[in-house]
C-alpha positions in Angstrom: 0.0 0.0 0.0 1.3 3.4 -0.9 1.2 6.1 1.8 2.1 9.7 2.0 2.7 12.3 4.6 0.6 15.4 4.9 2.4 18.6 5.9 0.9 19.4 9.3 0.5 22.8 10.8 1.4 23.3 14.5 -2.3 23.5 15.5 -3.1 20.1 14.0 -3.9 17.6 16.7 -5.8 15.0 14.8 -4.7 15.0 11.2 -6.3 12.7 8.6 -4.1 10.6 6.3 -6.2 9.5 3.2 -5.1 6.9 0.6 -6.9 4.5 -1.7 -6.2 0.9 -2.7 -7.3 -1.0 -5.8 -7.2 -4.7 -6.6 -5.5 -5.4 -10.0 -7.5 -7.6 -12.4 -4.8 -10.3 -12.3 -5.4 -10.7 -8.6 -9.2 -10.8 -8.3 -10.6 -10.4 -4.7 -13.2 -12.8 -3.2 -14.9 -12.6 0.2 -12.3 -14.9 1.6 -9.4 -12.7 0.5 -7.3 -11.4 3.4 -5.9 -7.9 3.2 -3.0 -6.7 5.3 -2.5 -3.0 5.7 0.9 -1.7 6.7 1.3 2.0 7.6 4.5 3.9 7.5 5.5 7.4 8.6 7.1 8.8 5.5 9.9 11.2 6.3 11.1 12.0 2.8 9.3 10.3 -0.1 11.9 11.3 -2.7 14.6 9.5 -0.7 12.2 6.7 0.4 12.9 7.5 4.0 10.2 6.1 6.3 9.6 4.3 9.6 7.1 1.5 10.4 4.0 2.5 12.5 1.8 -0.6 12.5 -0.3 -3.1 10.6 -3.8 -4.6 10.5 -5.5 -7.5 8.8 -9.1 -8.0 7.6 -11.1 -10.1 5.1 -13.0 -8.7 2.1 -16.1 -10.5 3.3 -16.0 -8.8 6.7 -15.8 -5.4 5.0 -18.8 -6.2 2.7 -20.9 -7.4 5.7 -20.0 -4.4 7.9 -22.4 -1.6 8.5 -22.1 1.0 5.8 -19.4 -1.2 4.4 -16.9 0.4 6.7 -14.4 -1.1 9.2 -12.4 0.6 12.0 -9.2 -1.4 12.6 -6.5 -1.0 15.3 -3.0 -0.8 14.1 -0.6 -3.1 15.9 3.2 -2.8 16.3 5.4 -5.6 14.9 5.2 -7.6 18.1 1.4 -7.4 17.9 1.1 -5.8 21.4 1.2 -2.0 21.2 -1.6 -0.1 19.5 -0.4 2.6 17.0 -3.6 4.3 16.1 -6.6 3.3 13.9 -7.3 3.0 10.2 -10.8 3.2 8.7 -11.4 1.0 5.6 -14.4 1.9 3.4 -15.6 0.3 0.2 -15.9 2.8 -2.6 -17.5 2.2 -6.0 -16.6 4.4 -8.9 -19.7 6.1 -10.3 -21.6 5.9 -7.0 -21.3 9.3 -5.2 -23.9 9.6 -2.5 -23.6 12.5 -0.1 -23.7 10.2 2.9 -20.5 8.5 1.7 -18.7 11.8 1.9 -19.8 13.1 5.2 -17.1 11.4 7.2 -14.3 13.4 5.5 -15.9 16.8 5.7 -13.2 19.2 6.8 -13.4 21.7 9.6 -11.1 24.4 8.3 -11.4 26.7 11.3 -10.5 23.9 13.7 -7.8 22.8 11.2 -8.9 19.2 11.6 -7.6 18.5 8.1 -5.2 20.6 6.2 -5.8 18.9 2.9 -8.9 16.9 1.9 -8.2 14.5 -0.9 -7.8 10.9 -1.7 -5.0 9.5 -3.8 -5.1 6.0 -5.1 -1.9 4.0 -5.2 -0.2 3.8 -8.6 -0.1 0.6 -10.5 -2.6 -1.3 -12.6 -6.1 0.0 -12.4 -8.4 -2.4 -10.7 -11.8 -1.3 -12.0 -10.9 -0.6 -15.6 -14.2 -2.2 -16.7 -16.1 0.6 -14.9 -14.0 3.2 -16.7 -15.1 4.7 -20.0 -13.2 2.8 -22.6 -10.1 4.6 -24.0 -9.4 2.0 -26.7 -7.6 -1.3 -27.2 -4.1 0.3 -27.9 -3.6 1.6 -24.4 -1.9 -0.3 -21.6 -0.2 -0.1 -18.2 -2.6 2.3 -16.6 -1.7 4.4 -13.6 -4.8 5.5 -11.6 -5.2 8.3 -9.0 -8.4 9.2 -7.1 -9.1 12.5 -5.3 -12.1 14.0 -3.4 -12.5 17.7 -3.5 -15.1 20.0 -2.0 -17.4 22.1 -4.3 -18.8 25.6 -3.7 -22.0 24.2 -2.2 -20.1 22.1 0.3 -20.7 18.8 -1.6 -17.9 16.5 -2.6 -16.7 15.5 -6.1 -14.8 12.4 -6.9 -11.9 13.0 -9.4 -10.1 10.1 -11.1 -6.9 10.5 -13.1 -5.8 7.7 -15.4 -2.6 7.7 -17.3 -1.7 5.0 -19.9 1.0 4.1 -22.4 0.1 3.6 -26.0 1.2 0.7 -28.2 1.2 3.0 -31.2 4.4 4.6 -29.8 6.2 1.8 -31.5 3.8 0.2 -34.0 3.2 3.4 -36.1 6.9 4.2 -36.5 7.7 0.6 -37.4 4.9 0.7 -40.1 6.2 4.0 -41.4 9.8 2.7 -41.6 8.5 -0.2 -43.7 6.6 2.2 -46.0 9.7 4.5 -46.3 11.8 1.4 -47.3 9.2 0.3 -49.8 8.8 3.8 -51.3 12.5 4.2 -51.7 12.8 0.8 -53.3 10.1 1.7 -55.8 11.9 5.0 -56.5 15.1 3.0 -57.3 13.1 0.8 -59.7 11.5 3.8 -61.3 14.9 5.3 -61.9 16.1 2.1 -63.5 13.0 1.9 -65.7 13.9 5.2 -67.3 16.0 3.2 -69.7 19.1 4.3 -71.5 20.4 7.8 -70.6 23.3 9.8 -71.8 26.6 9.3 -69.7 26.0 12.5 -67.7 22.5 11.5 -66.6 23.3 7.9 -66.2 26.2 8.8 -63.8 23.8 11.0 -61.8 21.3 8.2 -61.7 23.9 5.8 -60.3 24.9 8.2 -57.6 21.3 8.8 -56.6 20.5 5.1 -56.4 23.6 4.6 -54.3 22.4 7.3 -51.9 18.9 5.7 -51.7 20.5 2.4 -50.8 22.3 4.0 -47.9 19.0 5.5 -46.6 17.2 2.1 -47.1 20.0 0.3 -45.2 19.9 2.7 -42.3 16.1 2.4 -42.1 16.3 -1.4 -42.2 18.8 -1.5 -39.4 16.6 0.8 -37.3 13.6 -1.4 -38.0 15.5 -4.5 -37.0 16.5 -2.8 -33.7 12.9 -1.8 -33.0 11.7 -5.4 -33.6 13.9 -6.6 -30.8 12.4 -4.3 -28.2 9.8 -5.6 -25.7 8.5 -4.2 -22.5 7.2 -0.7 -21.8 5.3 0.9 -24.7 7.0 4.3 -24.4 10.4 5.9 -24.9 11.6 7.5 -21.7 13.0 11.1 -21.9 16.5 9.9 -21.0 16.6 8.0 -24.3 15.7 10.9 -26.6 19.2 11.0 -28.1 19.4 7.2 -28.9 19.9 6.5 -32.6 17.8 3.3 -32.7 14.8 5.1 -31.1 14.9 8.3 -33.1 11.6 7.5 -34.9 9.8 6.8 -31.6 7.9 9.7 -29.9 9.3 10.7 -26.5 7.3 9.8 -23.4 3.9 9.4 -25.2 1.1 8.9 -22.7 -2.6 9.5 -22.6 -4.3 11.1 -19.6 -8.0 11.1 -18.7 -9.6 12.9 -15.9 -13.0 11.6 -14.9 -15.2 13.7 -12.6 -18.2 12.4 -10.6 -20.4 14.9 -8.9 -23.7 14.5 -6.9 -26.8 14.5 -9.2 -24.7 15.2 -12.3 -23.6 13.1 -15.2 -20.0 12.0 -15.2 -17.7 14.0 -17.3 -14.2 13.2 -18.6 -11.4 15.2 -20.2 -8.6 13.7 -22.3 -5.1 15.0 -23.1 -2.2 13.3 -24.9 1.3 14.3 -23.6 4.3 13.8 -25.8 7.8 15.2 -26.1 8.3 17.7 -28.9 8.5 15.8 -32.3 12.1 16.6 -33.3 15.3 15.0 -34.5 17.0 15.0 -31.1 19.6 12.4 -32.2 20.7 14.5 -35.2 20.9 17.6 -33.1 20.1 21.3 -33.7 23.4 22.9 -34.3 22.3 24.2 -37.7 18.7 24.7 -36.7 15.5 22.7 -37.3 13.6 21.7 -40.3 11.9 25.0 -41.1 15.3 26.9 -41.3 17.1 24.0 -43.0 14.4 23.6 -45.7 14.4 27.3 -46.4 18.2 27.4 -46.7 18.1 24.2 -48.9 15.6 25.7 -51.4 17.7 28.8 -51.7 20.9 26.8 -52.3 19.4 24.3 -54.7 20.1 26.4 -57.8 23.8 26.4 -57.1 23.5 22.6 -56.6 21.9 22.3 -59.9 24.8 24.1 -61.6 27.3 21.9 -59.9 25.5 18.7 -61.0 24.6 20.1 -64.5 20.9 19.4 -64.2 17.7 21.3 -64.6 16.3 23.1 -61.5 12.7 22.5 -60.7 10.8 24.6 -58.2 9.3 23.0 -55.1 5.9 23.4 -56.7 7.1 21.3 -59.7 8.6 18.5 -57.7 5.5 18.4 -55.5 3.3 18.3 -58.6 5.4 15.4 -60.1 5.0 13.4 -56.9 1.3 14.2 -56.9 0.9 13.0 -60.5 2.9 9.9 -59.8 0.9 9.0 -56.8 -2.5 9.8 -58.4 -2.0 7.8 -61.7 -0.3 4.9 -59.9 -3.4 4.5 -57.7 -6.0 5.2 -60.4 -4.6 2.8 -63.1 -5.2 -0.5 -61.2 -8.5 0.9 -60.0 -9.6 1.6 -63.6 -8.5 -1.9 -64.6 -10.6 -3.4 -61.8 -13.6 -1.3 -62.7 -13.3 -2.3 -66.3 -13.4 -5.9 -65.3 -16.5 -5.2 -63.2 -18.1 -3.7 -66.2 -17.4 -6.8 -68.3 -18.8 -8.9 -65.5 -22.0 -6.9 -65.5 -22.2 -7.3 -69.2 -21.8 -11.1 -69.0 -24.7 -11.1 -66.5 -26.7 -8.9 -68.9 -27.5 -6.6 -65.9 -28.5 -3.2 -67.1 -28.4 -1.7 -63.6 -25.0 -3.2 -62.9 -23.7 -2.1 -66.2 -24.9 1.5 -65.7 -23.5 1.7 -62.1 -20.1 0.2 -63.1 -19.9 2.6 -66.1 -20.6 5.6 -63.9 -17.8 4.8 -61.5 -15.4 3.8 -64.4 -16.1 7.1 -66.2 -15.5 9.1 -63.0 -12.1 7.4 -62.2 -11.0 7.7 -65.9 -11.8 11.4 -65.9 -9.8 11.8 -62.8 -6.9 10.0 -64.4 -7.0 12.2 -67.5 -7.3 15.3 -65.4 -4.3 14.4 -63.3 -2.2 14.4 -66.5 -3.5 17.6 -67.9 -0.4 19.5 -66.9 2.2 21.2 -69.0 4.9 19.7 -66.7 4.2 16.2 -68.1 4.8 17.3 -71.7 7.9 19.3 -70.9 9.3 16.5 -68.8 8.8 14.1 -71.7 10.7 16.5 -73.9 13.5 16.8 -71.4 13.7 13.0 -71.0 13.9 12.6 -74.8 16.8 15.1 -74.9 18.6 13.1 -72.2 18.7 9.9 -74.3 22.2 8.8 -75.5 23.2 10.0 -79.0 20.5 12.7 -79.2 21.4 15.3 -81.8 19.6 18.7 -82.0 18.8 20.3 -85.3 21.6 22.8 -85.2 24.2 20.2 -84.2 23.1 18.1 -87.2 23.6 21.0 -89.6 27.0 21.9 -88.1 28.3 18.4 -87.7 30.3 18.2 -90.9 32.2 21.4 -89.9 32.8 20.0 -86.5 34.2 16.8 -88.0 36.5 18.8 -90.3 38.1 20.7 -87.4 37.8 18.2 -84.5 37.8 14.8 -85.9 35.3 12.1 -84.8 33.3 12.8 -81.7 30.1 11.3 -80.4 27.2 13.6 -80.5 25.4 14.9 -77.4 22.9 17.5 -76.3 24.3 20.7 -74.9 22.0 22.9 -72.8 23.1 26.3 -71.7 22.5 27.2 -68.1 19.8 29.7 -69.0 17.7 27.4 -71.2 16.0 24.1 -70.6 13.0 22.2 -71.7 11.0 23.5 -68.7 12.0 27.2 -69.2 8.4 28.2 -70.0 6.8 26.7 -67.0 5.3 28.9 -64.2 7.6 29.0 -61.2 10.6 27.6 -63.1 14.0 29.1 -62.5 17.1 28.3 -64.6 19.9 26.5 -62.9 22.3 29.4 -63.2 23.1 32.5 -65.1 25.5 32.3 -68.0 26.6 34.7 -70.7 28.0 34.3 -74.1 31.1 32.1 -74.0 30.2 30.6 -70.6 30.4 26.9 -70.0 27.5 24.8 -71.1 25.6 22.0 -69.4 25.9 18.8 -71.5 23.7 15.7 -71.3 26.5 13.8 -73.0 29.5 15.3 -71.4 32.1 13.1 -73.0 30.9 13.7 -76.6 29.7 17.3 -76.4 31.9 20.0 -78.0 31.1 23.6 -78.9 30.6 24.4 -82.6 33.8 25.5 -84.3 33.9 28.4 -86.8 36.0 28.4 -89.9 38.4 30.9 -88.3 39.2 28.5 -85.5 37.0 30.3 -82.9 34.0 28.8 -81.1 30.4 29.7 -81.7 28.3 30.0 -78.5 25.3 27.8 -78.4 22.0 29.6 -79.0 18.7 29.0 -77.2 17.2 27.0 -80.0 20.1 24.6 -79.9 18.8 23.3 -76.5 15.3 22.5 -77.7 14.8 19.3 -79.8 13.4 20.0 -83.3 10.1 18.4 -84.3 11.8 16.0 -86.6 13.7 14.5 -83.7 10.8 14.7 -81.2 7.1 14.9 -82.0 5.8 17.2 -79.3 2.2 16.5 -80.3 2.6 12.8 -79.8 1.9 13.1 -76.0 -1.3 15.0 -76.8 -2.5 12.2 -79.1 -1.7 9.4 -76.6 -3.3 11.3 -73.7 -6.4 12.1 -75.8 -6.8 8.4 -76.7 -7.8 7.6 -73.1 -10.8 10.0 -73.4 -11.7 8.7 -76.8 -11.6 5.1 -75.6 -13.8 6.0 -72.7 -16.3 7.6 -75.1 -16.3 4.4 -77.2 -17.1 2.3 -74.0 -19.9 4.7 -73.1 -21.3 4.5 -76.6 -21.2 0.8 -76.7 -23.0 0.5 -73.3 -25.7 2.8 -74.6 -26.0 0.7 -77.8 -26.3 -2.5 -75.8 -29.0 -1.1 -73.5 -30.9 0.2 -76.5 -30.8 -3.2 -78.1 -32.0 -4.8 -74.8 -35.0 -2.3 -74.7 -35.8 -3.0 -78.4 -35.4 0.6 -79.3 -34.4 1.7 -82.8 -30.7 1.5 -83.3 -29.0 4.8 -83.2 -25.8 5.3 -85.3 -22.6 5.5 -83.4 -20.3 8.3 -84.6 -17.1 6.4 -84.4 -16.6 4.2 -87.6 -14.2 1.9 -85.8 -16.8 1.3 -83.0 -19.5 0.5 -85.6 -17.1 -2.1 -87.2 -16.6 -3.7 -83.8 -20.3 -4.0 -83.1 -21.2 -5.6 -86.4 -18.4 -8.1 -86.1 -19.8 -9.8 -83.1 -23.0 -11.6 -82.1 -25.4 -8.8 -81.0 -26.7 -11.1 -78.2 -23.4 -11.4 -76.3 -22.9 -8.2 -74.4 -19.5 -9.1 -73.0 -18.2 -10.2 -76.4 -19.2 -6.9 -77.9 -18.0 -4.8 -75.0 -14.6 -6.5 -74.5 -12.7 -5.0 -77.4 -13.4 -1.4 -76.5 -12.8 -2.1 -72.8 -9.5 -3.7 -73.6 -8.5 -0.7 -75.8 -9.3 1.6 -72.9 -7.1 -0.4 -70.5 -4.3 -0.5 -73.0 -4.4 3.3 -73.5 -4.4 3.9 -69.7 -1.3 1.6 -69.3 0.5 3.3 -72.2 -0.2 6.8 -70.8 0.8 5.7 -67.3 4.1 4.4 -68.4 5.0 7.6 -70.3 3.8 9.8 -67.5 5.6 7.7 -64.9 8.9 8.0 -66.8 8.5 11.7 -67.3 7.7 12.4 -63.6 10.5 10.1 -62.5 12.9 12.2 -64.6 11.7 15.3 -62.9 12.4 13.7 -59.5 15.7 12.5 -60.8 16.8 16.0 -61.6 15.4 17.3 -58.3 17.4 14.6 -56.4 20.5 15.2 -58.5 20.7 18.9 -57.7 20.2 18.3 -54.0 22.6 15.4 -53.2 23.4 14.8 -50.5 21.6 17.5 -48.5 18.1 16.7 -49.9 18.1 13.1 -48.8 19.5 14.1 -45.4 16.7 16.6 -44.9 14.2 14.0 -46.0 15.5 11.6 -43.4 15.2 14.2 -40.7 11.7 15.0 -41.9 10.8 11.3 -41.8 12.0 11.1 -38.2 10.0 14.1 -37.1 6.8 13.0 -39.0 7.0 9.5 -37.5 6.9 10.9 -34.0 4.1 13.3 -34.8 1.9 10.7 -36.6 2.3 8.2 -33.7 1.0 10.9 -31.3 -1.8 11.9 -33.7 -3.0 8.3 -34.2 -3.0 7.8 -30.4 -5.1 10.9 -30.0 -7.5 10.0 -32.8 -8.1 6.5 -31.4 -8.8 7.8 -27.9 -11.1 10.6 -29.2 -13.0 8.1 -31.4 -13.7 5.6 -28.6 -14.7 8.5 -26.3 -17.2 9.8 -28.9 -18.8 6.6 -30.1 -22.1 7.5 -28.6 -21.9 11.2 -29.5 -23.9 11.5 -32.8 -22.9 15.2 -33.1 -19.2 14.3 -33.0 -19.5 11.5 -35.5 -21.4 13.8 -37.9 -18.8 16.5 -37.5 -16.1 13.9 -38.1 -17.2 12.9 -41.6 -18.6 16.3 -42.6 -15.7 18.5 -41.6 -13.0 16.6 -39.8 -11.4 17.0 -36.4 -9.0 19.6 -34.9 -5.8 18.3 -33.4 -4.4 21.1 -31.2 -0.8 20.9 -30.1 0.2 23.0 -27.1 4.0 23.6 -26.9 5.9 25.1 -24.0 9.3 25.3 -25.8 11.4 28.5 -25.4 12.6 30.5 -28.4 16.2 30.1 -27.2 19.2 27.9 -27.9 18.5 24.3 -29.1 14.8 24.6 -28.4 14.6 26.9 -31.4 15.6 23.9 -33.5 13.1 21.7 -31.7 10.4 24.2 -32.4 11.4 24.4 -36.1 11.3 20.6 -36.4 8.0 20.5 -34.6 6.4 23.2 -36.8 7.1 21.2 -39.9 6.2 17.8 -38.4 2.8 19.1 -37.2 2.2 20.8 -40.5 2.9 17.6 -42.4 0.1 15.9 -40.5 -2.3 17.6 -42.9 -1.2 14.9 -45.4 -2.8 12.3 -43.2 -6.4 11.0 -43.4 -8.2 8.4 -41.3 -10.5 5.6 -42.4 -12.6 3.5 -40.0 -13.0 -0.1 -40.9 -14.7 -3.2 -39.4 -12.2 -5.4 -37.6 -12.0 -9.1 -38.7 -12.2 -10.2 -35.0 -12.2 -8.6 -31.6 -8.7 -9.7 -30.9 -6.3 -6.9 -30.0 -4.0 -7.7 -33.0 -6.9 -7.0 -35.4 -7.8 -3.7 -33.6 -4.4 -2.2 -34.2 -4.4 0.8 -36.7 -2.7 0.2 -40.0 -0.8 2.9 -42.0 -0.7 2.9 -45.8 0.4 5.3 -48.5 3.5 7.2 -49.4 5.2 10.4 -48.2 2.9 12.8 -50.0 -0.2 11.2 -48.4 -0.8 8.6 -45.7 -4.1 6.9 -44.6 -4.5 5.4 -41.2 -7.1 2.7 -41.0 -8.7 2.3 -37.5 -10.5 -1.1 -37.1 -13.4 -1.1 -34.7 -15.1 -4.2 -33.2 -18.1 -5.2 -35.3 -20.7 -4.2 -32.7 -19.2 -0.7 -32.4 -18.7 -0.3 -36.2 -22.4 -0.9 -36.9 -23.4 2.1 -34.8 -21.4 4.5 -37.0 -23.0 6.8 -39.7 -23.3 5.3 -43.1 -20.8 7.7 -44.6 -18.1 6.5 -42.2 -19.0 2.8 -42.6 -18.7 3.3 -46.4 -15.0 4.2 -45.9 -15.1 8.0 -46.3 -11.7 9.5 -45.6 -11.7 11.6 -42.4 -9.7 14.8 -42.3 -7.5 16.1 -39.5 -6.7 19.8 -39.0 -3.4 20.1 -37.0 -2.7 23.4 -35.3 0.3 24.3 -33.1 0.4 27.1 -30.5 3.6 27.8 -28.6 4.4 29.9 -25.5 7.7 29.5 -23.6 7.5 29.7 -19.8 11.0 29.0 -18.5 14.0 31.2 -17.8 15.3 30.7 -21.3 12.1 32.3 -22.7 12.8 35.3 -20.4 16.2 35.8 -22.0 14.7 35.4 -25.5 11.9 37.9 -24.8 14.3 40.5 -23.3 17.4 40.2 -25.4 16.6 37.8 -28.3 14.0 37.2 -31.1 10.6 35.6 -30.6 9.4 36.1 -34.1 9.4 32.4 -34.7 6.8 31.9 -32.0 4.7 34.8 -33.2 4.7 33.5 -36.7 3.7 30.0 -35.7 0.9 31.3 -33.5 -0.5 33.7 -36.1 -0.4 31.1 -38.9 -2.1 28.4 -36.8 -4.7 30.8 -35.5 -5.7 31.4 -39.1 -6.0 27.6 -39.7 -8.1 27.2 -36.5 -10.4 30.2 -37.4 -10.8 28.7 -40.9 -11.8 25.3 -39.4 -14.4 27.0 -37.2 -15.9 28.9 -40.2 -16.1 25.7 -42.2 -17.7 23.9 -39.3 -20.3 26.6 -38.9 -21.3 26.4 -42.6 -21.7 22.6 -42.6 -23.4 21.8 -39.4 -25.4 23.4 -36.5 -23.4 24.6 -33.5 -25.9 22.7 -31.3 -24.0 19.5 -32.1 -21.0 20.7 -30.2 -20.6 19.8 -26.5 -22.1 21.9 -23.8 -20.0 23.6 -21.1 -20.8 25.5 -18.0 -18.9 28.5 -19.2 -21.2 29.9 -21.8 -18.7 32.1 -23.6 -19.5 32.1 -27.3 -17.0 30.2 -29.5 -16.7 33.2 -31.9 -15.9 35.5 -29.0 -13.3 33.0 -27.7 -11.7 33.0 -31.2 -11.7 36.8 -31.4 -10.0 36.9 -28.0 -7.4 34.4 -29.1 -6.7 36.4 -32.2 -6.2 39.5 -30.2 -3.8 37.7 -27.9 -1.8 36.3 -30.8 -1.0 39.7 -32.1 -0.4 41.3 -28.7 3.2 41.9 -27.7 3.1 40.4 -24.2 5.7 38.3 -22.4 4.9 34.7 -21.6 1.3 35.2 -22.7 0.1 31.8 -21.5 -3.5 32.9 -22.1 -2.9 32.0 -25.7 -2.5 28.4 -24.6 -5.5 28.5 -22.3 -7.8 29.9 -25.0 -6.5 27.5 -27.6 -7.1 24.6 -25.3 -10.6 25.8 -24.4 -11.5 26.3 -28.0 -10.2 22.9 -28.9 -12.4 21.2 -26.3 -15.4 23.2 -27.4 -14.8 22.1 -31.0 -14.7 18.4 -30.1 -10.9 18.4 -30.8 -8.0 16.3 -29.8 -5.7 18.0 -27.1 -1.9 17.5 -27.0 0.6 19.1 -24.6 4.3 19.1 -25.3 7.6 20.4 -24.0 11.1 19.0 -24.6 10.4 15.7 -22.8 6.7 15.9 -21.8 7.7 15.4 -18.2 8.2 18.6 -16.3 6.7 21.7 -17.9 4.0 19.5 -19.5 3.1 18.2 -16.0 2.6 21.7 -14.8 0.4 22.5 -17.7 -1.7 19.4 -17.6 -2.4 19.7 -13.9 -3.2 23.4 -14.2 -5.7 22.6 -17.0 -7.4 19.9 -15.0 -7.9 22.1 -11.9 -9.1 24.9 -14.1 -11.7 22.5 -15.6 -12.8 21.4 -12.0 -13.1 25.1 -11.1 -15.0 26.3 -14.2 -17.1 23.2 -15.0 -17.6 21.5 -11.7 -17.6 24.3 -9.1 -14.4 23.4 -7.3 -14.3 25.5 -4.1 -11.9 28.4 -4.8 -10.3 27.8 -1.4 -9.3 24.4 -2.6 -7.9 25.3 -6.1 -4.3 25.7 -5.0 -4.6 22.7 -2.7 -6.0 20.5 -5.5 -3.3 21.8 -7.8 -0.5 21.0 -5.4 -2.0 17.6 -4.6 -2.1 16.6 -8.2 1.4 17.7 -8.8 2.7 16.0 -5.6 0.7 12.7 -5.7 -0.9 12.5 -9.1 -0.2 10.7 -12.3 2.3 13.3 -13.5 4.8 12.6 -10.7 4.4 8.9 -11.5 5.3 9.9 -15.1 8.5 11.5 -13.8 9.3 8.3 -11.9 8.8 6.2 -15.0 11.1 8.4 -17.0 14.1 9.0 -14.7 13.5 6.7 -11.7 13.2 9.7 -9.4 10.1 11.5 -8.1 11.3 15.1 -8.6 10.6 17.5 -11.4 13.7 18.8 -13.1 13.5 22.4 -11.9 15.6 24.5 -9.6 14.6 27.5 -7.5 16.3 30.0 -9.9 14.4 28.6 -12.9 11.0 28.6 -11.1 11.4 32.3 -10.3 11.0 32.9 -14.0 7.9 30.7 -14.3 4.4 32.1 -14.2 3.2 31.4 -10.7 0.5 28.9 -11.7 3.2 26.7 -13.4 5.3 26.3 -10.3 5.3 22.9 -8.5 4.9 22.6 -4.7 8.0 22.6 -2.5 9.7 19.3 -2.1 8.7 18.0 -5.6 11.6 19.5 -7.6 15.3 19.5 -7.7 18.4 18.9 -9.8 18.0 15.6 -11.6 19.3 14.0 -14.8 16.4 14.3 -17.2 
């Protein structure tokens, strides 16, 4: 049994010591179970200094048979002779909160009978988990704490904290690592599928493939190390710099506060605590992702000159990845839908034929639209120019002169730095700036020579020399191939219309395409599948042909992007992968917890599929030293979460392994599938059951509170924090406006504080632009708005251990005060109690094996008062 010592005032003559005990499920209690209570006088809990007072034994059956289910037992010394006081044992059921049960602990403040009225359950496995609102199947190792606090009307509320680890801390990063490896392997294969390239481009391709293999090997080694790990499902803060754990979020835990009040419905409040998603192992000497990416884009043009490649803007490379992803997903889908169309034709089902055609036409139109971009055509031209032995028109005309003066040399394309096949695209920038007589960029470096004049001088290459002539490359060929997909679809539609007309015995209408008419007349008019098969096969062939050309073109764009960013680009991608992995693990944890909590809330489920859900990250990092780099990493990692969608599926079984979320996709877009037990899945709205993708709107607000933030505000620069808060306020405000347009505000949860959401947002907006030191009201307002919007709450600092604990406990006590009428005289006492004996000090113990927050007195002088822990709970420790 866990005991603690209350600080007694001199006037205390009969102090009360309150503690709670739970029976873990692996040790079920029966009426015959004997319980022994041992009581210690704890001198110094941090140093485990205590002395034995006495013990008592009773049976569970005796407690259940006792009047009011309460026993008064005498404590006996070790020899069983001397009495050492009494202990009162009461049975307490969670969820049952009658006033009579609380009368025996009413405090008499004036007589100072009890200086602190609370109950704190021992840490360990929670015994009555079944009575708790379910948090989800991916949570384990709960730590439970129970308190009793007085309300303004002299009643008593029961408050229960429950903190748990999440198995997604490891499973999500491991899945992402596998996806990273698969995607990079596909990229290598796509580069190989480009076919023959000129020596210059082929050498660049080999170097890039070599770099990719290095990344793949590193990720495979990390994944192998993670597969060996068993035990706790969280990464302690002292391991944040460990290489093998860099993809794992730091100290990820969930925390739920459940409040039971007389004559009121139980309420619960959730928060996910996690260390700032950042590349701690790689360090922050050169800053974080935001700064590194900005510098990388600025320097990429000089990289492109050094590697003699075309510079594509970030918009172009993003578009290339988008096109690759879209067409790669749509092509197999179109093929499958085409087979379904033929199946419906074989069954002569007019309804099935019409429905299958509708979906096929829609997906084919999406496929065609995805390729309706000038980038594809220009990239095909650039790829053609990179083939070995390519000769431009001017080079062909001047070749005899060159042979006369220079002897035999293999032809190759020369591109000046100022001109490339993508020079006319919006947002494109040339690789460098050259003037007449400057060096040229050659696709075939070994065989490319400047044109020689008769007088022995050299003739600079002109702009038209870089662009292939129509005789060498038919620029309209892509338009024809691309248009064939739409024409083939029209043939399929016309054929289906023809078949349905025949089935309805309507007069036959002529089909405009002569080739289609020939197909129809050459087959038995009674066999639908036989008549439809040729045009469907033609459609599938056209789609495959277009896909292969587009894939090679977009891969060549990405080849050039990778070539002009080696090795910095891949290193940054690795860092971004690490940060995103930590952020996604936290988000998936929060989404699962919020989903299970809202299964019976029809308004929330409607909001989920109509608009999506807000994921609000609160950060307490300072804009100083290495925490600037952490914040820059975190900003990009949280922003990247907008590329994530969720889909809820029906689990195959109710086994825990089948309820684990599954991640799929590639770096430009990931989908997390969350399986639900069949019974729970059937209660969902039809839109969700049909597999609609659910959106998440991540927002980040940061306010530093420690002594480093004081230095930054007085002598440094806090513009990073200001920019982050302003940008994310705009996202949050945009979400609110979208929500207001799509569903009634009555669907949102009700709170005791009746402040209008619009008014809260206006106040937050004012605070964001106000120049005020350590303006923690930004965090309070953002958290309140998030809860009012049915959002997911996250709280972070460097390790989610010390500053995070102060924030979580402050928010919990504020909720008790504002929503459950906690007596104002007990606010500070409740706050200190939670920080001294609650789940957060247990979190500290789990991380560093010491029950002290990592603060010193000098640091705390710079903290806002409400973020300072009680005396005796902090000190110098290795965190």
